[in-house]
N, C-alpha and C positions, 0 to 999 in steps of 0.2 A: 504494500500500500504506500502510495506517495505521501510524503510529508510536506506540509505547507510552511512557508517562512515569511514573516512580516518584512516589509521593505526596510524598516528600521534595523532589523537584524542583518539583512543582506548588505545594507549600506555600511554598517560597522565592519562586517566581514571583509568587504572590498576596500576598506579605508577610503571611502568615497564621500561625496556630498549629495544629499537627497533634495530634489525639487519635487514635492508632491506629498502624497498621503502615506505617512509612516506605518499605518495600520493595515494597509492593503496586503493580502496574503498571496504569495506566489508559489506555484507547485512544480515549475519546470522552466526550461529555456528552449526557445524555438527561433527559426529564421524570421526576420522582421516582416517578411511578406506573408507569412502563414501563421504568425503567433496569435494566440487567443488571449482573452482578458486576464487569465490567471497565470500567464507565462511571462517570463522576462525575454527580452531580445537585446540586440546590441548593434552598434555601428562602429566598425573599425576601418572602414574603407569609404572614402568620400562618394564613391559611385552609388552607395546605398542611402545617402542622406535624404534623397527625395521620398523615400518610403516612410519616413518618420511621421509625416503629417496624416497618413491614412492607416497606419498600422493599428491593429486591435490589441497589441501587446499591453500588458498591465504596467510594465515599466521598460524603458529603453536605457541601456548603459551606453554612455557617450563620453568623449574625451573632455577633460576639464577645459573650461573656456568656451564650450559650445553654447549657443544661445538657447534661452528658454523657448519651449514650444507650448503654446496655450492648450490646456486640457490634457497634457501628457505628463506622466510621472517619469522623471529622469534621475539616474544615478551617475554623477560625474566622477570619473576616475582618471588616473594618469595614463593607463594603458587598457583600453576596452577589451582587447583580445586576451590579455593576461587575466583580466577579471572574468571573462567567459570561461577560461580554464578552471578557475576556482569554483565557479558555479556548476560546471559540468561534473566536477568531482562531488559536489554537494548533492546533486540531483541524480547521480548515476544509480540506476536500478538494474544494471546488468549483474544480477546476483549469480554466484556460482552454485549450481543446483545440487551438488553432491558434497558429501562430507566423509571423513574417515578414509579408510583404505579398502578398496574393493577386493573381494575374494576372487574376482575374475581378472585381476592383474597378476603379473608375475614379478615377485620381488625376491631377489637372491637372499638367502639366509645370511650371506656374508656382507650385506649392505647395512648402512646405518641411516635411519630416518629420524629427524628431529621432531620435537613436539609440534602438534598441530598440522603436520603434513597431510595433504589430501591427495589420494591417488585414484583416478577413475578406472573403470574397466578397460582391459586390453592394453594397459601400459606395461612396459618391460623395463625393469631396473636390474642392471647386471651386478656381478660380483665386485665387491669392494667399492661400490658407489656410496658416497656420503651426500645426504640432502639436508639442508638447514631447516630450521623451524618455520612453520607457516607457509611453506612453498606448496603450490598447487600444480599437479600433474594431470593434464587432460587425457582423454582416450587416445590410444594409438601412439603415445610417446614412447620412444626407445632411448634409453640412456645406457651407453656401453660401459664395460668394466672399468673400474678405477677412476671414473669421472667424479667430479665434485660440483654440486650445485648449492649455492648459498641460501640464505634465509629470505623469506618474503618474495620469492620468485613466482612467476606465472608462466607455465610452459603449455601452450595450446596444442590442439590435436595434431597428431602425425608429424611432430618434430622428431628429427633423428639427431641424437647427440652421440658421436662415436666414442670409442674408448679413450681414456686419458685426458679428457677435456676438463678445464676449470672454468666455472661460471660463478661470478660474484653474487652479492646481495641485491635484491630488488630488481632483478633483470626480468624483462618481459620478452618472450619469444613467441612469435605468431606462427600459425599453422604452415606446415610444409617446409619449414627451414631445415637445412642440413648443416651441421657444424662438425668439422673434423674429417670430412672426406679428403681423399688424397689430393695433394697439389698436382698440377699438370706438369709432371717432370718426365721428360723422355729425351734420349739421345738417339740420333739416327746414324746407323752404322751399316754401310753397304746396302742402303735402301730399306733397312729394317728398323722400326722404332722400338727401342729397348727402354723398358720402364726403369726409372730411378726411384728406389724405395723412398717413401715419405714417412719418416720416423719421428718427426717433431710433434708438437701439440698446438692447441688453441687455448688462449686465455681471454675470457670475457670479463672485464672488470665491473665494478658496481654501477648500478643505475643506468645500464644500457637497455635500449629497446630495439628489438630486431623485428622487422616486418615479415610478411608472408613470403615463402619461397625464396628466401635468401640462401646463398651458399658461401660458407666460410671454410676455406681449405686449411688443413693442417700444414705445418711447416715441413720443409724437407728435413731439416734438423733445426733445433731451437724452437722458436715460438712465433705463431701468428697472433698478434695482440690487438684487441679492441679496448681502448682505455675508457676510463669511467665517464659516464654522462653522454656517450656517443648515441646518436639516434640514426637508425638505418631503415630506409623505406623498403617497400616490396621489390623483389626481383633484382637485388644487388648481388654482384659477384665480387668476392674478396679472395684473392689468390694467396698462395703459400708465402709465409714470411712477411706479410704486409703488417705494418703498424699504423693504426688510426689513432690520432691524438685526442686528448680530452675534449669533450663537448662538441665534436665535429658532427656534421650532418651529411649523410649520403642519401641522395634522392633516387627515386626509382630508376632502374635499368642502368645505373652507373656501374662502372667496373674498374677494379684496381688490380693491375698486373703484379706479378711476383716481386717481392722485396721492395715495393714502393713504400715510402714513409710519409705520412701526413702529420703535420703539426697540430697544435691546439686550435679549436674553433674554426676549422676549415669547412667550407660548404662546397660540396660537389653536386651540381645540379643534374637534372635528369639526362640520361643517355651519354653523359660525359665519360671519357675513357682516360685512364692514367697509365702511362707506360711503366714498365718494370724498372727497378733499380734507380729511381729518381726520388728526390725529396721535395715536398711541398711545405712551405713555411707556415708559421702561425697566421691565422686570420685571413688566409687566402680564400677568395671566392672564385669558383670555376663555373662558367656559364654552361647552359644546356647544350648538349651535343658537341662539346669541345673535345679536341684531341690533344692531350698534354703529352708532349714528346720529350721535354727536358725539365729540369728542376726549376722551381719558382721561388723567389725570395719572399719573405714575410710581407703581409699587408697589401698584397696586390689583388686586383680583380682582372681575370683573363677570360677570353672567349675565342671561339673559332677553331678551325682545323687547318694547320697546326695552331695551337693556342698562342695568342699574343695579348698584350695589354688591351683592355677594353676600348679605350679611346682610339687606339690604332686600328683595332678590328672594325669599329664603327666607321672610321674614315675609309677603310678598304671597301666595306660594303656599300657605302655611299658612292664611291667612285665606280663601282661595278654597274650602278644604275645608269651611269653616263657613257658606258662603253658603246652602245649602239650608235649614239651621236658621234663619238670619237671615230668609229670606223667609217661613218658616212663622210666625215670631214677628210679623213685620210684618202678615201676613194676619190673625193672631189679634187684633192691636191694632186693625186697621181694622174688624174685626167688632165689637169692643168699643165703639169710637167710634160706629159706626152705631147700635148698641143704645142708647147714651146719648142720641144725637140724637133717636132715635124716642121715647124717654121724655119728652124735653123738649117734643116736639110734642103 
């Protein structure tokens, strides 16, 4: 059953300022175009400001300094989108529907499970596995021998964690992800591809979230490491011996080749590719579909294939639009030169 909260409470929770009725009760949060009278909504993008006048939302969360809107309840905050995150946690009713440890799961007698661990049917937990307190294992999860999973983790259905993997506390892993599969290591000899054994491991540090159908390869030797606070979108490929720095963001369908190293707070946008054995500095932003072929110093924004500083890439793209006209002028000049040459003859 959903719980209602007064605007006075929500305003205090968000450290905001209320314009309106403090006693109005709110039971959820919705899109501003679809919200009902007992729901909160928000504006974090100026494109949606026009909807505030006709929305049915009980309250709209806006940025401090926004003008009053007659007849509308407003909560003014420093960052509306951050405020929405707080409210979504408050109103989240995606309850986990199972408790305890299912007798239809397989748990090795040689494993250790902390207090409050929940394991759904058809999960597999191998020999020597250690799982911290209050972690939730959904159906179809496989955790290989001698792996370690920290406390407060959520591992959704059909995740495969190979042997010898280390996962920190409060990690969320979405369905279909594979952690610890062999890195792509082969040597070609006389036309035959010979496999190089991959004997390293993967370490996922605290507070990481990994989207659906992500693949993180184990190291050839040593460690593939995802540092604390990293957020990984769906369908990302991370190759052997990669290191992803703290609080970095990897967006859908991006790929990191073997032994590449990312610093702190790096953003890799959708479908970008990072070549192997290069280093990306702290606070770098890499645009969508970029191809990064060489190392990038800290605090840069790059785009394009091959990637280059954003301003340079924008100038190149702008000049491409002028190419048809340039070719026409060249053709005209060539014709003029030919006529002059004909007159000389």
